Backbone as JSON Lines, residues from 0, in Angstrom:
{"i":0,"aa":"M","n":[-86.8,-73.41,-75.09],"ca":[-86.69,-72.76,-73.78],"c":[-87.94,-73.08,-72.95]}
{"i":1,"aa":"P","n":[-87.77,-73.68,-71.77],"ca":[-88.94,-73.99,-70.94],"c":[-89.64,-72.71,-70.48]}
{"i":2,"aa":"E","n":[-90.95,-72.82,-70.38],"ca":[-91.71,-71.65,-69.94],"c":[-91.39,-71.35,-68.48]}
{"i":3,"aa":"K","n":[-91.61,-70.08,-68.1],"ca":[-91.3,-69.63,-66.75],"c":[-92.11,-70.43,-65.71]}
{"i":4,"aa":"A","n":[-93.39,-70.69,-66.04],"ca":[-94.27,-71.41,-65.11],"c":[-93.73,-72.82,-64.83]}
{"i":5,"aa":"V","n":[-93.17,-73.44,-65.85],"ca":[-92.63,-74.81,-65.7],"c":[-91.44,-74.79,-64.74]}
{"i":6,"aa":"R","n":[-90.54,-73.81,-64.94],"ca":[-89.38,-73.71,-64.05],"c":[-89.82,-73.4,-62.63]}
{"i":7,"aa":"R","n":[-90.86,-72.58,-62.48],"ca":[-91.38,-72.24,-61.15],"c":[-91.95,-73.48,-60.46]}
{"i":8,"aa":"R","n":[-92.72,-74.29,-61.22],"ca":[-93.31,-75.5,-60.62],"c":[-92.22,-76.49,-60.22]}
{"i":9,"aa":"A","n":[-91.16,-76.59,-61.03],"ca":[-90.05,-77.49,-60.7],"c":[-89.35,-77.02,-59.43]}
{"i":10,"aa":"R","n":[-89.16,-75.7,-59.3],"ca":[-88.53,-75.16,-58.08],"c":[-89.4,-75.44,-56.86]}
{"i":11,"aa":"R","n":[-90.73,-75.31,-57.03],"ca":[-91.64,-75.58,-55.92],"c":[-91.56,-77.05,-55.51]}
{"i":12,"aa":"D","n":[-91.49,-77.94,-56.5],"ca":[-91.35,-79.37,-56.21],"c":[-90.08,-79.63,-55.39]}
{"i":13,"aa":"K","n":[-88.99,-78.93,-55.76],"ca":[-87.73,-79.1,-55.04],"c":[-87.87,-78.63,-53.6]}
{"i":14,"aa":"S","n":[-88.52,-77.49,-53.39],"ca":[-88.67,-76.95,-52.03],"c":[-89.6,-77.83,-51.19]}
{"i":15,"aa":"E","n":[-90.5,-78.57,-51.86],"ca":[-91.4,-79.48,-51.14],"c":[-90.72,-80.81,-50.83]}
{"i":16,"aa":"G","n":[-89.47,-80.96,-51.25],"ca":[-88.72,-82.17,-50.93],"c":[-88.97,-83.31,-51.89]}
{"i":17,"aa":"K","n":[-89.52,-83.01,-53.06],"ca":[-89.79,-84.08,-54.03],"c":[-88.51,-84.45,-54.77]}
{"i":18,"aa":"S","n":[-88.5,-85.65,-55.31],"ca":[-87.3,-86.16,-55.97],"c":[-86.98,-85.37,-57.24]}
{"i":19,"aa":"S","n":[-85.76,-85.51,-57.71],"ca":[-85.35,-84.8,-58.92],"c":[-86.15,-85.28,-60.12]}
{"i":20,"aa":"S","n":[-86.56,-86.56,-60.11],"ca":[-87.35,-87.05,-61.24],"c":[-88.74,-86.42,-61.24]}
{"i":21,"aa":"S","n":[-89.28,-86.1,-60.05],"ca":[-90.57,-85.41,-59.98],"c":[-90.43,-83.98,-60.49]}
{"i":22,"aa":"Q","n":[-89.3,-83.35,-60.15],"ca":[-89.03,-81.99,-60.64],"c":[-88.92,-82.01,-62.16]}
{"i":23,"aa":"A","n":[-88.23,-83.02,-62.69],"ca":[-88.06,-83.14,-64.14],"c":[-89.38,-83.45,-64.83]}
{"i":24,"aa":"G","n":[-90.29,-84.07,-64.09],"ca":[-91.6,-84.4,-64.63],"c":[-92.35,-83.19,-65.16]}
{"i":25,"aa":"E","n":[-92.1,-82.03,-64.57],"ca":[-92.74,-80.8,-65.03],"c":[-92.32,-80.48,-66.46]}
{"i":26,"aa":"F","n":[-91.02,-80.71,-66.75],"ca":[-90.5,-80.42,-68.09],"c":[-91.02,-81.45,-69.1]}
{"i":27,"aa":"V","n":[-91.15,-82.69,-68.65],"ca":[-91.67,-83.75,-69.51],"c":[-93.13,-83.44,-69.85]}
{"i":28,"aa":"R","n":[-93.86,-83.01,-68.83],"ca":[-95.28,-82.65,-69.01],"c":[-95.42,-81.54,-70.06]}
{"i":29,"aa":"E","n":[-94.54,-80.54,-69.98],"ca":[-94.56,-79.44,-70.94],"c":[-94.32,-79.97,-72.36]}
{"i":30,"aa":"E","n":[-93.38,-80.9,-72.49],"ca":[-93.06,-81.45,-73.8],"c":[-94.25,-82.21,-74.39]}
{"i":31,"aa":"I","n":[-94.94,-82.96,-73.53],"ca":[-96.13,-83.7,-73.98],"c":[-97.18,-82.7,-74.49]}
{"i":32,"aa":"H","n":[-97.33,-81.59,-73.76],"ca":[-98.28,-80.56,-74.18],"c":[-97.87,-79.97,-75.53]}
{"i":33,"aa":"H","n":[-96.58,-79.76,-75.73],"ca":[-96.11,-79.21,-77.01],"c":[-96.48,-80.13,-78.16]}
{"i":34,"aa":"V","n":[-96.32,-81.43,-77.95],"ca":[-96.68,-82.39,-79.0],"c":[-98.19,-82.37,-79.24]}
{"i":35,"aa":"R","n":[-98.95,-82.34,-78.15],"ca":[-100.4,-82.34,-78.28],"c":[-100.94,-81.11,-78.98]}
{"i":36,"aa":"E","n":[-100.34,-79.95,-78.68],"ca":[-100.87,-78.73,-79.29],"c":[-100.28,-78.47,-80.67]}
{"i":37,"aa":"G","n":[-99.4,-79.38,-81.14],"ca":[-98.9,-79.3,-82.51],"c":[-97.68,-78.43,-82.71]}
{"i":38,"aa":"K","n":[-97.02,-78.05,-81.63],"ca":[-95.8,-77.25,-81.77],"c":[-94.76,-78.06,-82.54]}
{"i":39,"aa":"H","n":[-94.67,-79.36,-82.2],"ca":[-93.83,-80.3,-82.95],"c":[-94.35,-81.7,-82.64]}
{"i":40,"aa":"G","n":[-93.78,-82.7,-83.28],"ca":[-94.19,-84.08,-83.03],"c":[-93.1,-84.84,-82.29]}
{"i":41,"aa":"A","n":[-93.31,-86.15,-82.18],"ca":[-92.3,-87.02,-81.59],"c":[-92.49,-88.4,-82.17]}
{"i":42,"aa":"R","n":[-91.4,-89.12,-82.33],"ca":[-91.49,-90.45,-82.92],"c":[-92.12,-91.44,-81.95]}
{"i":43,"aa":"S","n":[-91.89,-91.21,-80.66],"ca":[-92.43,-92.12,-79.64],"c":[-92.56,-91.37,-78.33]}
{"i":44,"aa":"P","n":[-93.32,-91.91,-77.38],"ca":[-93.41,-91.27,-76.06],"c":[-92.03,-91.15,-75.42]}
{"i":45,"aa":"K","n":[-91.17,-92.15,-75.66],"ca":[-89.81,-92.13,-75.1],"c":[-89.04,-90.9,-75.58]}
{"i":46,"aa":"Q","n":[-89.22,-90.54,-76.84],"ca":[-88.5,-89.39,-77.39],"c":[-88.98,-88.1,-76.73]}
{"i":47,"aa":"A","n":[-90.3,-87.97,-76.56],"ca":[-90.86,-86.77,-75.92],"c":[-90.34,-86.67,-74.48]}
{"i":48,"aa":"I","n":[-90.28,-87.8,-73.79],"ca":[-89.78,-87.83,-72.41],"c":[-88.3,-87.43,-72.38]}
{"i":49,"aa":"A","n":[-87.52,-87.97,-73.33],"ca":[-86.09,-87.66,-73.39],"c":[-85.84,-86.17,-73.61]}
{"i":50,"aa":"I","n":[-86.65,-85.55,-74.45],"ca":[-86.5,-84.11,-74.71],"c":[-86.77,-83.34,-73.42]}
{"i":51,"aa":"G","n":[-87.84,-83.74,-72.71],"ca":[-88.19,-83.09,-71.45],"c":[-87.1,-83.23,-70.4]}
{"i":52,"aa":"L","n":[-86.5,-84.43,-70.31],"ca":[-85.44,-84.67,-69.33],"c":[-84.2,-83.84,-69.65]}
{"i":53,"aa":"S","n":[-83.9,-83.72,-70.94],"ca":[-82.76,-82.92,-71.36],"c":[-82.96,-81.46,-70.96]}
{"i":54,"aa":"K","n":[-84.18,-80.95,-71.2],"ca":[-84.48,-79.56,-70.82],"c":[-84.38,-79.37,-69.32]}
{"i":55,"aa":"A","n":[-84.83,-80.38,-68.57],"ca":[-84.77,-80.31,-67.11],"c":[-83.32,-80.23,-66.64]}
{"i":56,"aa":"R","n":[-82.46,-81.07,-67.19],"ca":[-81.04,-81.06,-66.81],"c":[-80.42,-79.71,-67.11]}
{"i":57,"aa":"R","n":[-80.74,-79.15,-68.27],"ca":[-80.18,-77.85,-68.66],"c":[-80.69,-76.72,-67.78]}
{"i":58,"aa":"A","n":[-81.9,-76.91,-67.24],"ca":[-82.48,-75.88,-66.37],"c":[-81.99,-75.99,-64.93]}
{"i":59,"aa":"G","n":[-81.16,-77.03,-64.66],"ca":[-80.56,-77.13,-63.33],"c":[-81.15,-78.18,-62.41]}
{"i":60,"aa":"V","n":[-82.07,-79.02,-62.91],"ca":[-82.6,-80.11,-62.08],"c":[-81.48,-81.14,-61.93]}
{"i":61,"aa":"D","n":[-81.2,-81.56,-60.71],"ca":[-80.08,-82.45,-60.44],"c":[-80.45,-83.89,-60.76]}
{"i":62,"aa":"L","n":[-80.57,-84.18,-62.03],"ca":[-80.99,-85.49,-62.5],"c":[-79.77,-86.25,-63.02]}
{"i":63,"aa":"P","n":[-79.41,-87.37,-62.4],"ca":[-78.21,-88.08,-62.84],"c":[-78.4,-88.69,-64.23]}
{"i":64,"aa":"P","n":[-77.3,-88.89,-64.96],"ca":[-77.42,-89.54,-66.26],"c":[-77.84,-91.0,-66.08]}
{"i":65,"aa":"P","n":[-78.42,-91.63,-67.1],"ca":[-78.83,-93.03,-66.94],"c":[-77.63,-93.93,-66.64]}
{"i":66,"aa":"E","n":[-77.88,-95.01,-65.92],"ca":[-76.8,-95.92,-65.54],"c":[-76.3,-96.68,-66.77]}
{"i":67,"aa":"P","n":[-75.03,-97.12,-66.72],"ca":[-74.51,-97.9,-67.87],"c":[-75.39,-99.12,-68.11]}
{"i":68,"aa":"G","n":[-75.68,-99.37,-69.36],"ca":[-76.55,-100.5,-69.7],"c":[-78.0,-100.1,-69.86]}
{"i":69,"aa":"K","n":[-78.39,-98.97,-69.26],"ca":[-79.77,-98.51,-69.36],"c":[-79.97,-97.68,-70.63]}
{"i":70,"aa":"A","n":[-78.89,-97.02,-71.08],"ca":[-78.97,-96.19,-72.28],"c":[-77.63,-96.24,-73.0]}
{"i":71,"aa":"S","n":[-77.63,-95.78,-74.25],"ca":[-76.39,-95.81,-75.03],"c":[-75.37,-94.84,-74.44]}
{"i":72,"aa":"S","n":[-74.1,-95.04,-74.82],"ca":[-73.04,-94.17,-74.29],"c":[-73.23,-92.74,-74.78]}
{"i":73,"aa":"E","n":[-73.8,-92.59,-76.0],"ca":[-74.06,-91.24,-76.54],"c":[-75.08,-90.52,-75.68]}
{"i":74,"aa":"T","n":[-76.13,-91.25,-75.3],"ca":[-77.2,-90.66,-74.48],"c":[-76.64,-90.26,-73.12]}
{"i":75,"aa":"R","n":[-75.82,-91.14,-72.53],"ca":[-75.24,-90.85,-71.22],"c":[-74.32,-89.63,-71.3]}
{"i":76,"aa":"Q","n":[-73.55,-89.55,-72.39],"ca":[-72.64,-88.41,-72.58],"c":[-73.42,-87.11,-72.72]}
{"i":77,"aa":"R","n":[-74.53,-87.17,-73.48],"ca":[-75.37,-85.99,-73.69],"c":[-75.95,-85.52,-72.35]}
{"i":78,"aa":"A","n":[-76.4,-86.49,-71.53],"ca":[-76.96,-86.16,-70.22],"c":[-75.91,-85.49,-69.33]}
{"i":79,"aa":"K","n":[-74.68,-86.0,-69.39],"ca":[-73.58,-85.41,-68.61],"c":[-73.31,-83.97,-69.04]}
{"i":80,"aa":"S","n":[-73.3,-83.75,-70.36],"ca":[-73.0,-82.4,-70.84],"c":[-74.16,-81.44,-70.54]}
{"i":81,"aa":"D","n":[-75.4,-81.96,-70.53],"ca":[-76.56,-81.14,-70.15],"c":[-76.43,-80.66,-68.7]}
{"i":82,"aa":"R","n":[-76.01,-81.59,-67.82],"ca":[-75.82,-81.22,-66.41],"c":[-74.7,-80.22,-66.24]}
{"i":83,"aa":"A","n":[-73.61,-80.46,-66.95],"ca":[-72.46,-79.56,-66.87],"c":[-72.83,-78.16,-67.34]}
{"i":84,"aa":"R","n":[-73.65,-78.11,-68.35],"ca":[-74.09,-76.83,-68.89],"c":[-74.88,-76.04,-67.85]}
{"i":85,"aa":"A","n":[-75.71,-76.75,-67.1],"ca":[-76.51,-76.09,-66.06],"c":[-75.6,-75.59,-64.94]}
{"i":86,"aa":"R","n":[-74.58,-76.4,-64.59],"ca":[-73.69,-76.03,-63.48],"c":[-72.79,-74.86,-63.83]}
{"i":87,"aa":"S","n":[-72.4,-74.75,-65.11],"ca":[-71.47,-73.69,-65.5],"c":[-72.12,-72.32,-65.32]}
{"i":88,"aa":"G","n":[-73.45,-72.29,-65.39],"ca":[-74.16,-71.03,-65.17],"c":[-74.12,-70.09,-66.36]}
{"i":89,"aa":"A","n":[-73.31,-70.43,-67.37],"ca":[-73.23,-69.59,-68.56],"c":[-74.46,-69.81,-69.43]}
{"i":90,"aa":"A","n":[-75.06,-68.73,-69.86],"ca":[-76.25,-68.84,-70.72],"c":[-75.78,-69.0,-72.15]}
{"i":91,"aa":"H","n":[-75.59,-70.25,-72.58],"ca":[-75.15,-70.5,-73.96],"c":[-76.35,-70.34,-74.87]}
{"i":92,"aa":"R","n":[-76.22,-69.47,-75.83],"ca":[-77.29,-69.31,-76.8],"c":[-77.12,-70.41,-77.84]}
{"i":93,"aa":"P","n":[-78.14,-71.26,-78.03],"ca":[-77.97,-72.35,-79.0],"c":[-77.86,-71.8,-80.42]}
{"i":94,"aa":"S","n":[-77.19,-72.53,-81.27],"ca":[-77.06,-72.13,-82.66],"c":[-78.46,-72.1,-83.27]}
{"i":95,"aa":"A","n":[-78.83,-70.95,-83.86],"ca":[-80.17,-70.79,-84.44],"c":[-80.38,-71.81,-85.55]}
{"i":96,"aa":"R","n":[-79.33,-72.05,-86.32],"ca":[-79.43,-72.96,-87.45],"c":[-79.7,-74.39,-86.98]}
{"i":97,"aa":"R","n":[-78.99,-74.77,-85.93],"ca":[-79.17,-76.13,-85.39],"c":[-80.55,-76.29,-84.75]}
{"i":98,"aa":"A","n":[-80.97,-75.26,-83.98],"ca":[-82.28,-75.32,-83.32],"c":[-83.39,-75.42,-84.36]}
{"i":99,"aa":"R","n":[-83.25,-74.65,-85.45],"ca":[-84.27,-74.67,-86.5],"c":[-84.31,-76.03,-87.19]}
{"i":100,"aa":"A","n":[-83.14,-76.62,-87.38],"ca":[-83.06,-77.93,-88.03],"c":[-83.72,-79.01,-87.18]}
{"i":101,"aa":"S","n":[-83.43,-79.01,-85.86],"ca":[-84.01,-80.05,-85.0],"c":[-85.52,-79.87,-84.86]}
{"i":102,"aa":"L","n":[-85.97,-78.62,-84.79],"ca":[-87.41,-78.38,-84.7],"c":[-88.09,-78.78,-86.01]}
{"i":103,"aa":"G","n":[-87.42,-78.5,-87.13],"ca":[-87.95,-78.89,-88.44],"c":[-88.11,-80.39,-88.55]}
{"i":104,"aa":"A","n":[-87.11,-81.13,-88.02],"ca":[-87.16,-82.6,-88.06],"c":[-88.31,-83.09,-87.17]}
{"i":105,"aa":"L","n":[-88.47,-82.48,-86.0],"ca":[-89.55,-82.9,-85.09],"c":[-90.93,-82.58,-85.66]}
{"i":106,"aa":"K","n":[-91.01,-81.53,-86.46],"ca":[-92.31,-81.17,-87.04],"c":[-92.81,-82.24,-88.0]}
{"i":107,"aa":"H","n":[-91.87,-83.02,-88.57],"ca":[-92.26,-84.09,-89.5],"c":[-92.76,-85.33,-88.77]}
{"i":108,"aa":"E","n":[-92.54,-85.39,-87.47],"ca":[-92.97,-86.56,-86.7],"c":[-94.46,-86.46,-86.37]}
{"i":109,"aa":"G","n":[-95.04,-87.6,-85.99],"ca":[-96.47,-87.66,-85.71],"c":[-96.83,-87.11,-84.33]}
{"i":110,"aa":"R","n":[-98.11,-87.06,-84.07],"ca":[-98.6,-86.53,-82.79],"c":[-99.11,-87.64,-81.86]}
{"i":111,"aa":"T","n":[-99.17,-88.87,-82.37],"ca":[-99.75,-89.95,-81.55],"c":[-98.87,-90.34,-80.36]}
{"i":112,"aa":"A","n":[-97.6,-89.89,-80.38],"ca":[-96.69,-90.21,-79.27],"c":[-97.21,-89.64,-77.95]}
{"i":113,"aa":"A","n":[-98.03,-88.58,-78.03],"ca":[-98.54,-87.94,-76.82],"c":[-99.98,-88.33,-76.52]}
{"i":114,"aa":"S","n":[-100.5,-89.36,-77.21],"ca":[-101.88,-89.79,-76.94],"c":[-101.93,-90.52,-75.61]}
{"i":115,"aa":"R","n":[-103.1,-90.55,-75.01],"ca":[-103.27,-91.24,-73.72],"c":[-102.87,-92.7,-73.84]}
{"i":116,"aa":"K","n":[-103.25,-93.31,-74.96],"ca":[-102.96,-94.73,-75.17],"c":[-101.45,-94.99,-75.22]}
{"i":117,"aa":"S","n":[-100.73,-94.16,-76.0],"ca":[-99.28,-94.33,-76.13],"c":[-98.57,-94.12,-74.8]}
{"i":118,"aa":"L","n":[-98.99,-93.07,-74.07],"ca":[-98.35,-92.77,-72.79],"c":[-98.66,-93.85,-71.76]}
{"i":119,"aa":"S","n":[-99.87,-94.39,-71.82],"ca":[-100.25,-95.46,-70.9],"c":[-99.4,-96.7,-71.16]}
{"i":120,"aa":"R","n":[-99.23,-97.02,-72.44],"ca":[-98.43,-98.19,-72.81],"c":[-96.98,-98.0,-72.34]}
{"i":121,"aa":"Q","n":[-96.45,-96.78,-72.51],"ca":[-95.09,-96.48,-72.09],"c":[-94.94,-96.61,-70.57]}
{"i":122,"aa":"A","n":[-95.91,-96.07,-69.83],"ca":[-95.86,-96.12,-68.35],"c":[-95.91,-97.56,-67.86]}
{"i":123,"aa":"K","n":[-96.76,-98.37,-68.49],"ca":[-96.89,-99.78,-68.06],"c":[-95.61,-100.55,-68.34]}
{"i":124,"aa":"S","n":[-95.01,-100.32,-69.52],"ca":[-93.79,-101.05,-69.84],"c":[-92.63,-100.6,-68.95]}
{"i":125,"aa":"A","n":[-92.62,-99.3,-68.59],"ca":[-91.56,-98.79,-67.7],"c":[-91.73,-99.37,-66.3]}
{"i":126,"aa":"A","n":[-92.97,-99.46,-65.83],"ca":[-93.25,-100.0,-64.49],"c":[-92.91,-101.49,-64.44]}
{"i":127,"aa":"A","n":[-93.15,-102.19,-65.56],"ca":[-92.89,-103.63,-65.59],"c":[-91.41,-103.93,-65.41]}
{"i":128,"aa":"G","n":[-90.56,-102.98,-65.76],"ca":[-89.12,-103.18,-65.62],"c":[-88.62,-102.93,-64.21]}
{"i":129,"aa":"R","n":[-89.49,-102.45,-63.34],"ca":[-89.08,-102.16,-61.96],"c":[-89.59,-103.26,-61.03]}
{"i":130,"aa":"S","n":[-88.89,-103.46,-59.93],"ca":[-89.3,-104.52,-59.0],"c":[-90.5,-104.04,-58.17]}
{"i":131,"aa":"P","n":[-91.3,-104.97,-57.66],"ca":[-92.45,-104.57,-56.82],"c":[-92.04,-103.7,-55.63]}
{"i":132,"aa":"S","n":[-90.88,-104.01,-55.02],"ca":[-90.45,-103.21,-53.87],"c":[-90.07,-101.79,-54.3]}
{"i":133,"aa":"D","n":[-89.5,-101.67,-55.5],"ca":[-89.18,-100.34,-56.06],"c":[-90.45,-99.52,-56.23]}
{"i":134,"aa":"R","n":[-91.46,-100.16,-56.84],"ca":[-92.73,-99.45,-57.1],"c":[-93.39,-99.06,-55.79]}
{"i":135,"aa":"S","n":[-93.32,-99.94,-54.82],"ca":[-93.94,-99.7,-53.52],"c":[-93.25,-98.53,-52.81]}
{"i":136,"aa":"A","n":[-91.92,-98.52,-52.86],"ca":[-91.15,-97.44,-52.22],"c":[-91.47,-96.1,-52.87]}
{"i":137,"aa":"A","n":[-91.62,-96.1,-54.19],"ca":[-91.93,-94.86,-54.92],"c":[-93.31,-94.33,-54.51]}
{"i":138,"aa":"S","n":[-94.27,-95.23,-54.37],"ca":[-95.62,-94.79,-54.0],"c":[-95.66,-94.29,-52.56]}
{"i":139,"aa":"R","n":[-94.85,-94.92,-51.68],"ca":[-94.8,-94.45,-50.29],"c":[-94.21,-93.04,-50.22]}
{"i":140,"aa":"K","n":[-93.15,-92.82,-51.0],"ca":[-92.53,-91.49,-50.99],"c":[-93.49,-90.46,-51.58]}
{"i":141,"aa":"A","n":[-94.22,-90.84,-52.62],"ca":[-95.18,-89.93,-53.24],"c":[-96.23,-89.51,-52.23]}
{"i":142,"aa":"A","n":[-96.71,-90.47,-51.43],"ca":[-97.73,-90.18,-50.42],"c":[-97.16,-89.25,-49.35]}
{"i":143,"aa":"R","n":[-95.88,-89.45,-49.0],"ca":[-95.23,-88.62,-47.97],"c":[-95.08,-87.16,-48.4]}
{"i":144,"aa":"T","n":[-94.76,-86.96,-49.68],"ca":[-94.45,-85.6,-50.14],"c":[-95.64,-84.9,-50.78]}
{"i":145,"aa":"K","n":[-96.82,-85.52,-50.71],"ca":[-97.97,-84.96,-51.43],"c":[-98.62,-83.8,-50.68]}
{"i":146,"aa":"G","n":[-98.66,-83.84,-49.36],"ca":[-99.34,-82.79,-48.61],"c":[-100.77,-83.2,-48.31]}
{"i":147,"aa":"P","n":[-101.37,-82.68,-47.22],"ca":[-102.66,-83.17,-46.77],"c":[-103.81,-83.01,-47.77]}
{"i":148,"aa":"A","n":[-103.92,-81.85,-48.4],"ca":[-105.06,-81.62,-49.31],"c":[-104.98,-82.55,-50.52]}
{"i":149,"aa":"R","n":[-103.79,-82.69,-51.12],"ca":[-103.64,-83.53,-52.3],"c":[-103.74,-85.0,-51.92]}
{"i":150,"aa":"R","n":[-103.33,-85.33,-50.67],"ca":[-103.43,-86.72,-50.22],"c":[-104.9,-87.1,-50.08]}
{"i":151,"aa":"K","n":[-105.7,-86.16,-49.56],"ca":[-107.13,-86.41,-49.37],"c":[-107.81,-86.62,-50.73]}
{"i":152,"aa":"S","n":[-107.49,-85.76,-51.7],"ca":[-108.13,-85.9,-53.01],"c":[-107.69,-87.19,-53.7]}
{"i":153,"aa":"A","n":[-106.43,-87.6,-53.48],"ca":[-105.95,-88.86,-54.06],"c":[-106.66,-90.05,-53.43]}
{"i":154,"aa":"A","n":[-106.9,-89.98,-52.1],"ca":[-107.6,-91.06,-51.4],"c":[-109.04,-91.17,-51.9]}
{"i":155,"aa":"K","n":[-109.67,-90.01,-52.14],"ca":[-111.05,-90.0,-52.66],"c":[-111.1,-90.64,-54.05]}
{"i":156,"aa":"K","n":[-110.12,-90.27,-54.87],"ca":[-110.08,-90.81,-56.22],"c":[-109.87,-92.32,-56.19]}
{"i":157,"aa":"A","n":[-108.99,-92.78,-55.3],"ca":[-108.72,-94.22,-55.17],"c":[-109.99,-94.95,-54.74]}
{"i":158,"aa":"A","n":[-110.74,-94.35,-53.82],"ca":[-111.99,-94.95,-53.34],"c":[-112.99,-95.05,-54.49]}
{"i":159,"aa":"R","n":[-113.07,-93.98,-55.29],"ca":[-113.99,-93.99,-56.45],"c":[-113.59,-95.08,-57.45]}
{"i":160,"aa":"T","n":[-112.29,-95.21,-57.67],"ca":[-111.79,-96.23,-58.6],"c":[-112.15,-97.62,-58.1]}
{"i":161,"aa":"R","n":[-111.9,-97.85,-56.78],"ca":[-112.24,-99.16,-56.2],"c":[-113.73,-99.45,-56.34]}
{"i":162,"aa":"A","n":[-114.54,-98.43,-56.08],"ca":[-116.01,-98.6,-56.15],"c":[-116.44,-98.94,-57.58]}
{"i":163,"aa":"S","n":[-115.84,-98.26,-58.57],"ca":[-116.25,-98.5,-59.97],"c":[-115.8,-99.88,-60.44]}
{"i":164,"aa":"H","n":[-114.67,-100.37,-59.92],"ca":[-114.21,-101.71,-60.33],"c":[-114.94,-102.82,-59.6]}
{"i":165,"aa":"A","n":[-115.54,-102.49,-58.45],"ca":[-116.25,-103.49,-57.66],"c":[-117.59,-103.86,-58.31]}
{"i":166,"aa":"S","n":[-118.24,-102.87,-58.93],"ca":[-119.57,-103.14,-59.5],"c":[-119.5,-103.78,-60.86]}
């Protein structure tokens, strides 16, 4: 069950006009924290991200299932049922036995999936699969929806990064 603060941050992202993937990012972030603090492990960064996206869909974030060819048919079907579950509005209590089994399996996995190095490698490989114009459009939208204070701090950080790489 996602924490109340996570759902609140996702709702705020939605009201600020951010994309559904940005809203879902809050749930992914929570999952990464769970792995880091030892609540459970993950086999890979992709698995931790997938768990977060599933939770986001169930919480009502309007995140479409992956396109055909991007993920297996099982994964796409699971994503569809997660969305349907959110839309039905019925609070289905998960089977305690099943929840305990999946958490038990995740507890046996390692914690390195949430390391900075693993996440960095995952982000780079994901970005490499996107076209330059895609990446550019995403950064433009991010700048548009950031707000003045956060835009200023991002600009300062970028300037510091440029300065450190110049010397």
